[in-house]
Structures are given as structure tokens and as C-alpha cells.
C-alpha angles and dihedrals in degrees: 000000000000121000131191112213118202115203146153134218144184103230101202098104094040138085088222131277106302124083117250135165120270092008134094111235135175093245094053095049091047098047091049091051093046093049093048094047100039091040091225125092105260125194117198121212108199130206089247141326125271122209127243111298097006116127134219124212089179124021132158133205134170134219139170128236137158097232134000110177123208104359094206094056089046089053091052092047094048090049091052090051102043120078118264095261094063122063131181112217100185148330115233124193108226138178113283094245093055112111125196093219106031097039094053113108101191141004127205127204132189126204115197125200118189112215091191127047106261121180092194094060096040096117095042105042138052111229121226129151096193115134100243127197098232095182090057091047092052092048085053090047089058091062087065096060120108135029107320143146109263101182088126088070096041125106104253118253090032110162100221129134090224140016091204115122129170106225109199104175132018121167145145124215136181115230122173104309094338136093111209132194122199124189131175127189140153088251139353132216125233111287089353099132094047090050090049094051092047088054093047092048086053087058090045092060094040096254093117132034129214086254089057091054090051088052094047094054092043096050096049088216115143093197091063092058125082125271123282110261119229114285095232092077094058127086132171101231105176141015114188128208132179105286100237091051096071090045095058112138098192 
């Protein structure tokens, strides 16, 4: 049987999602907990990998197991077993060919900038009290829309077959004392959102123009784009799948 697990985590203490030697990762902690509790080796395949320090309000992974029992009680047991910064929301039975990464249609990230110093959002926002021109930043964000080559915003030496992503939404909004950027696409490159945000903030302080942003995208050169903003302000907030897929009653 294949199951999807819907979960969230605060990424502060972790070196991202993906297992790696000599570093604590979300995948490693979760697999160890699942394996202990279900008394079977469990391997989790996630919808994507988040970098060190990045958070996820909504993440999905799949795993295969013969029998699970009552999913609600398994969720409760997993949560009492997992550390406080990882929470399992639900377990969903899916068709055996459903894949957490390849079946996902769209992913949405949010980057949050605190305009006022706030000790309570210290781990989930990037503090900056610059006076940003949000209107210009939104004009620049519009240049990202559509299917384009985003190599300029990708971590160099990234091993991917293509740098093409289809960005469907990209917008800044001011909420209370926060400046929030939301971006949705079919896929993202490593470090892409943080490099995009850094570049748009340069537009917001007048350091880069709309013309510069067009040139950056066209030239595919990471060194022309802005610096990557700190990971702690970034959260994966939604992963979308075909509606019927998560309502499978196999």
C-alpha cells in the first residue's frame, strides 16, 4: 500500500529535508521515527527538498507499507514520538503509482520580511527596515511570470536537466508590519526563491531597474542577480496535486 503523509516543520534546526552524512535533516528524523513506530523500514520520498533553515507549512511525502492500521491513531503516535518542530497532519491512502514529487502540479513558497523587530517571529522572518518601493517590486515580479529559463536564479553547479520553470503567480503584499512575497510554479530550482527575492529587493531600494531584471533573466548569469536572502524567511506553504488523487479509496 502506498501512503501520502502530509506534514509541516520548522526548519531552523535542520540541514534541509534531504538525508546527508554528518548533518541532521528532516528526512532522517522522520524516517527513524516511522521505522521505529511502524516496526518496518520506511523510506520517505518528498515533494521536493528544502534547503537548510527553510520551513514547510505544508509538505507531502510518500512511503510504501503492507499494513498501517487506523491512520488517525498512527498520526497521534507519530506526533508524540516526533520532536516538537515536526508535525504530521494526516496519512492518506493513494494509488500505487502516485508519486509525491512527480505527481505534484504546483508548489507555492512564501518569503516574509519583518519591517519591525519582532522577537516572536525571529525564526521565521528576515528582519529589514528598508523603505522598499513595493509597486516597483511587483512590476519586476510580473517579469517572472510564464515559462522561462531561470538559470540566473539557480545555485551554480546545480545538476538539473532543465532550468525551465513555469511561474504562475508572483506578488508582494504589505500586511501589518510585514512584507510578504508569494510565488507559485510547477517546479523550482535550488536556491531560486531566495535569489529572486534578493533581486526584487534590489529593485525595491532602487539598486536595480526593471530593465536590469530583464537582462538578468536573459543572460542566465547568477552573478548578475541579487544576493540570496536568509533561509529563515522562506516557507513552502502549499503543494498541489490532482484533486482526485488525494481522495483515492483504493
